[in-house]
DODO-553474 format. One record per atom (N, C-alpha, C): residue number from 1; residue in one letter; x, y, z. Coordinates in nm, 3 decimals. Last residue first. Layout:
- num:residu:X:Y:Z
- NUM:A:X:Y:Z
...
***
This chain:
- num:residu:X:Y:Z
- 112:X:13.412:4.633:12.315
- 112:X:13.277:4.606:12.434
- 112:X:13.294:4.498:12.520
- 111:X:13.657:4.699:12.257
- 111:X:13.656:4.753:12.389
- 111:X:13.487:4.718:12.442
- 110:X:13.852:4.491:12.032
- 110:X:13.685:4.540:12.036
- 110:X:13.697:4.573:12.205
- 109:X:14.118:4.505:11.868
- 109:X:14.073:4.465:11.936
- 109:X:13.920:4.544:12.017
- 108:X:14.248:4.477:11.577
- 108:X:14.192:4.595:11.642
- 108:X:14.090:4.497:11.749
- 107:X:14.308:4.291:11.389
- 107:X:14.389:4.278:11.479
- 107:X:14.362:4.432:11.595
- 106:X:14.115:4.303:11.160
- 106:X:14.081:4.216:11.226
- 106:X:14.207:4.239:11.387
- 105:X:14.202:4.548:11.017
- 105:X:14.098:4.547:11.123
- 105:X:14.094:4.445:11.199
- 104:X:14.396:4.576:10.873
- 104:X:14.439:4.565:10.993
- 104:X:14.362:4.525:11.089
- 103:X:14.401:4.733:10.614
- 103:X:14.376:4.835:10.727
- 103:X:14.432:4.751:10.859
- 102:X:14.331:4.508:10.458
- 102:X:14.450:4.596:10.407
- 102:X:14.486:4.696:10.514
- 101:X:14.110:4.402:10.561
- 101:X:14.266:4.320:10.560
- 101:X:14.341:4.398:10.527
- 100:X:13.940:4.574:10.491
- 100:X:13.942:4.532:10.636
- 100:X:14.087:4.486:10.651
- 99:X:13.896:4.541:10.238
- 99:X:13.952:4.690:10.281
- 99:X:13.982:4.642:10.430
- 98:X:13.838:4.292:10.172
- 98:X:13.955:4.334:10.117
- 98:X:14.004:4.468:10.201
- 97:X:13.568:4.340:10.332
- 97:X:13.686:4.212:10.355
- 97:X:13.800:4.266:10.325
- 96:X:13.432:4.480:10.168
- 96:X:13.499:4.478:10.318
- 96:X:13.572:4.470:10.338
- 95:X:13.416:4.330:9.940
- 95:X:13.474:4.450:9.926
- 95:X:13.560:4.507:10.054
- 94:X:13.238:4.141:10.062
- 94:X:13.372:4.092:9.984
- 94:X:13.474:4.193:9.972
- 93:X:12.980:4.272:10.144
- 93:X:13.105:4.201:10.240
- 93:X:13.219:4.180:10.166
- 92:X:12.873:4.361:9.942
- 92:X:12.926:4.419:9.996
- 92:X:13.042:4.401:10.094
- 91:X:12.719:4.131:9.851
- 91:X:12.877:4.183:9.748
- 91:X:12.928:4.318:9.806
- 90:X:12.531:4.088:10.064
- 90:X:12.687:3.968:9.985
- 90:X:12.786:4.068:9.934
- 89:X:12.465:4.368:10.255
- 89:X:12.456:4.285:10.148
- 89:X:12.576:4.196:10.101
- 88:X:12.513:4.329:10.635
- 88:X:12.552:4.379:10.507
- 88:X:12.516:4.301:10.372
- 87:X:12.213:4.313:10.818
- 87:X:12.345:4.277:10.767
- 87:X:12.367:4.300:10.654
- 86:X:12.082:4.407:11.159
- 86:X:12.104:4.392:11.023
- 86:X:12.238:4.381:10.953
- 85:X:11.989:4.398:11.390
- 85:X:12.069:4.260:11.339
- 85:X:12.091:4.269:11.217
- 84:X:11.962:4.548:11.572
- 84:X:11.858:4.518:11.460
- 84:X:11.887:4.392:11.429
- 83:X:12.186:4.634:11.714
- 83:X:12.034:4.583:11.774
- 83:X:11.940:4.520:11.691
- 82:X:12.381:4.688:11.509
- 82:X:12.364:4.562:11.614
- 82:X:12.250:4.507:11.694
- 81:X:12.273:4.898:11.411
- 81:X:12.291:4.819:11.328
- 81:X:12.307:4.671:11.396
- 80:X:12.278:5.079:11.662
- 80:X:12.144:5.043:11.552
- 80:X:12.140:4.910:11.515
- 79:X:12.534:5.075:11.699
- 79:X:12.459:5.010:11.786
- 79:X:12.316:4.956:11.747
- 78:X:12.668:5.222:11.491
- 78:X:12.654:5.058:11.478
- 78:X:12.593:5.017:11.598
- 77:X:12.495:5.442:11.477
- 77:X:12.513:5.355:11.383
- 77:X:12.518:5.217:11.402
- 76:X:12.648:5.570:11.720
- 76:X:12.464:5.521:11.706
- 76:X:12.469:5.411:11.583
- 75:X:12.909:5.598:11.619
- 75:X:12.893:5.487:11.763
- 75:X:12.712:5.450:11.748
- 74:X:12.833:5.792:11.471
- 74:X:12.907:5.628:11.426
- 74:X:12.887:5.490:11.530
- 73:X:12.763:5.977:11.633
- 73:X:12.664:5.932:11.486
- 73:X:12.722:5.830:11.463
- 72:X:12.947:6.057:11.773
- 72:X:12.863:6.012:11.819
- 72:X:12.768:5.962:11.704
- 71:X:13.150:6.112:11.553
- 71:X:13.195:6.005:11.636
- 71:X:13.077:5.960:11.706
- 70:X:13.036:6.426:11.465
- 70:X:13.048:6.265:11.371
- 70:X:13.100:6.143:11.467
- 69:X:12.981:6.555:11.727
- 69:X:12.891:6.455:11.654
- 69:X:12.900:6.344:11.565
- 68:X:13.282:6.583:11.730
- 68:X:13.212:6.495:11.810
- 68:X:13.084:6.436:11.799
- 67:X:13.283:6.767:11.517
- 67:X:13.377:6.613:11.514
- 67:X:13.352:6.501:11.630
- 66:X:13.182:6.965:11.597
- 66:X:13.122:6.869:11.456
- 66:X:13.185:6.724:11.457
- 65:X:13.337:7.060:11.821
- 65:X:13.162:7.028:11.831
- 65:X:13.131:6.884:11.691
- 64:X:13.544:7.110:11.671
- 64:X:13.525:7.032:11.779
- 64:X:13.389:6.988:11.804
- 63:X:13.413:7.357:11.522
- 63:X:13.503:7.226:11.461
- 63:X:13.486:7.111:11.545
- 62:X:13.306:7.509:11.717
- 62:X:13.209:7.473:11.651
- 62:X:13.281:7.326:11.556
- 61:X:13.602:7.586:11.848
- 61:X:13.486:7.504:11.949
- 61:X:13.398:7.446:11.858
- 60:X:13.857:7.593:11.608
- 60:X:13.764:7.636:11.723
- 60:X:13.670:7.526:11.773
- 59:X:14.135:7.426:11.594
- 59:X:14.095:7.465:11.512
- 59:X:13.997:7.563:11.555
- 58:X:14.376:7.430:11.786
- 58:X:14.427:7.398:11.623
- 58:X:14.269:7.473:11.532
- 57:X:14.215:7.446:12.015
- 57:X:14.323:7.558:12.005
- 57:X:14.341:7.506:11.858
- 56:X:14.034:7.240:11.973
- 56:X:14.021:7.361:11.982
- 56:X:14.081:7.460:11.966
- 55:X:14.217:7.017:12.009
- 55:X:14.125:7.049:11.866
- 55:X:14.088:7.204:11.871
- 54:X:14.333:7.028:12.235
- 54:X:14.409:7.062:12.139
- 54:X:14.330:7.083:11.988
- 53:X:14.079:6.939:12.388
- 53:X:14.126:7.097:12.420
- 53:X:14.204:7.134:12.289
- 52:X:14.045:6.699:12.317
- 52:X:13.937:6.769:12.301
- 52:X:14.015:6.894:12.273
- 51:X:14.326:6.587:12.386
- 51:X:14.269:6.607:12.261
- 51:X:14.159:6.671:12.225
- 50:X:14.238:6.649:12.664
- 50:X:14.364:6.706:12.620
- 50:X:14.376:6.719:12.480
- 49:X:13.978:6.453:12.716
- 49:X:13.995:6.603:12.756
- 49:X:14.096:6.668:12.705
- 48:X:14.134:6.204:12.624
- 48:X:13.963:6.275:12.568
- 48:X:13.960:6.432:12.640
- 47:X:14.337:6.175:12.822
- 47:X:14.362:6.210:12.651
- 47:X:14.196:6.278:12.601
- 46:X:14.136:6.168:13.063
- 46:X:14.234:6.255:13.054
- 46:X:14.286:6.295:12.921
- 45:X:13.960:5.939:13.031
- 45:X:13.917:6.057:13.021
- 45:X:14.061:6.161:13.032
- 44:X:14.049:5.681:12.807
- 44:X:14.121:5.748:12.923
- 44:X:14.052:5.877:12.895
- 43:X:13.883:5.479:12.676
- 43:X:13.849:5.500:12.796
- 43:X:13.953:5.605:12.901
- 42:X:13.794:5.553:12.302
- 42:X:13.925:5.512:12.437
- 42:X:13.838:5.514:12.556
- 41:X:13.698:5.666:12.109
- 41:X:13.721:5.546:12.091
- 41:X:13.775:5.485:12.219
- 40:X:13.814:5.925:12.166
- 40:X:13.635:5.935:12.163
- 40:X:13.649:5.767:12.161
- 39:X:14.094:5.933:12.113
- 39:X:14.056:5.953:12.229
- 39:X:13.892:5.876:12.269
- 38:X:14.098:5.891:11.801
- 38:X:14.117:5.767:11.895
- 38:X:14.102:5.828:12.057
- 37:X:13.952:6.103:11.774
- 37:X:13.859:6.044:11.724
- 37:X:13.950:5.886:11.809
- 36:X:14.182:6.322:11.874
- 36:X:14.062:6.347:11.931
- 36:X:13.957:6.216:11.876
- 35:X:14.378:6.241:11.668
- 35:X:14.408:6.201:11.829
- 35:X:14.260:6.180:11.908
- 34:X:14.295:6.290:11.452
- 34:X:14.293:6.153:11.447
- 34:X:14.311:6.115:11.629
- 33:X:14.261:6.565:11.463
- 33:X:14.092:6.485:11.448
- 33:X:14.142:6.321:11.475
- 32:X:14.570:6.634:11.462
- 32:X:14.443:6.673:11.578
- 32:X:14.309:6.587:11.568
- 31:X:14.562:6.557:11.184
- 31:X:14.637:6.486:11.319
- 31:X:14.569:6.491:11.461
- 30:X:14.444:6.696:11.038
- 30:X:14.404:6.534:11.045
- 30:X:14.497:6.481:11.171
- 29:X:14.466:6.972:11.014
- 29:X:14.394:6.939:11.101
- 29:X:14.390:6.779:11.131
- 28:X:14.437:6.862:10.661
- 28:X:14.461:6.996:10.768
- 28:X:14.366:6.978:10.835
- 27:X:14.599:6.581:10.575
- 27:X:14.456:6.708:10.540
- 27:X:14.452:6.727:10.681
- 26:X:14.733:6.329:10.622
- 26:X:14.700:6.396:10.463
- 26:X:14.615:6.475:10.444
- 25:X:14.836:6.208:10.851
- 25:X:14.722:6.152:10.764
- 25:X:14.705:6.191:10.650
- 24:X:15.053:6.247:11.010
- 24:X:15.048:6.260:10.898
- 24:X:14.937:6.207:10.779
- 23:X:15.122:5.998:11.273
- 23:X:15.100:6.118:11.240
- 23:X:15.071:6.140:11.065
- 22:X:14.880:5.696:11.335
- 22:X:15.008:5.747:11.292
- 22:X:14.987:5.880:11.273
- 21:X:14.717:5.507:11.333
- 21:X:14.702:5.634:11.438
- 21:X:14.818:5.662:11.444
- 20:X:14.692:5.330:11.127
- 20:X:14.814:5.279:11.204
- 20:X:14.760:5.381:11.316
- 19:X:14.461:5.424:10.983
- 19:X:14.405:5.317:11.072
- 19:X:14.551:5.294:11.141
- 18:X:14.594:5.665:10.877
- 18:X:14.460:5.671:10.989
- 18:X:14.448:5.550:11.056
- 17:X:14.799:5.562:10.761
- 17:X:14.815:5.615:10.856
- 17:X:14.704:5.666:10.907
- 16:X:14.614:5.456:10.528
- 16:X:14.715:5.358:10.589
- 16:X:14.748:5.414:10.743
- 15:X:14.495:5.676:10.427
- 15:X:14.425:5.557:10.530
- 15:X:14.453:5.472:10.609
- 14:X:14.534:5.967:10.386
- 14:X:14.658:5.843:10.403
- 14:X:14.581:5.780:10.476
- 13:X:14.352:6.198:10.195
- 13:X:14.390:6.098:10.320
- 13:X:14.431:6.006:10.305
- 12:X:14.382:6.441:10.002
- 12:X:14.379:6.319:9.970
- 12:X:14.421:6.239:10.151
- 11:X:14.127:6.665:9.926
- 11:X:14.216:6.629:10.001
- 11:X:14.274:6.466:9.984
- 10:X:13.896:6.736:9.779
- 10:X:14.033:6.730:9.706
- 10:X:14.111:6.709:9.789
- 9:X:13.661:6.647:9.880
- 9:X:13.722:6.826:9.890
- 9:X:13.841:6.795:9.885
- 8:X:13.602:6.397:9.765
- 8:X:13.507:6.505:9.777
- 8:X:13.591:6.677:9.782
- 7:X:13.799:6.257:9.898
- 7:X:13.836:6.293:9.750
- 7:X:13.699:6.407:9.745
- 6:X:13.713:6.304:10.193
- 6:X:13.866:6.348:10.135
- 6:X:13.861:6.307:9.974
- 5:X:13.493:6.146:10.159
- 5:X:13.498:6.282:10.155
- 5:X:13.632:6.353:10.145
- 4:X:13.574:5.871:10.080
- 4:X:13.509:5.901:9.965
- 4:X:13.484:6.104:10.028
- 3:X:13.718:5.801:10.298
- 3:X:13.787:5.822:10.186
- 3:X:13.702:5.878:10.083
- 2:X:13.558:5.826:10.515
- 2:X:13.654:5.907:10.473
- 2:X:13.703:5.899:10.377
- 1:X:13.404:5.591:10.431
- 1:X:13.320:5.751:10.414
- 1:X:13.446:5.848:10.456
***
């Protein structure tokens, strides 16, 4: 989704940097967004507060609220898919495996 939206906006996101959680993700406010997104997936409330405040400082409150809504939507979609037993179409699985391997998704430890 990020690669599609960055292409639509004319910005090139560095997905390798996004996956690694490193600076220089390649688009405006990307580093602050990456910090906020990482904090929303974690359990460090102090970091979540600090990253939220930094994102508001760099952009504005409406931007941060939009980012929080996107993060919440992804969490909801994952829970919905898990709860219904939804499966990816077989053709999509092959391409997803290649992308997952390229970005080291298998190395991420779930917080569930």
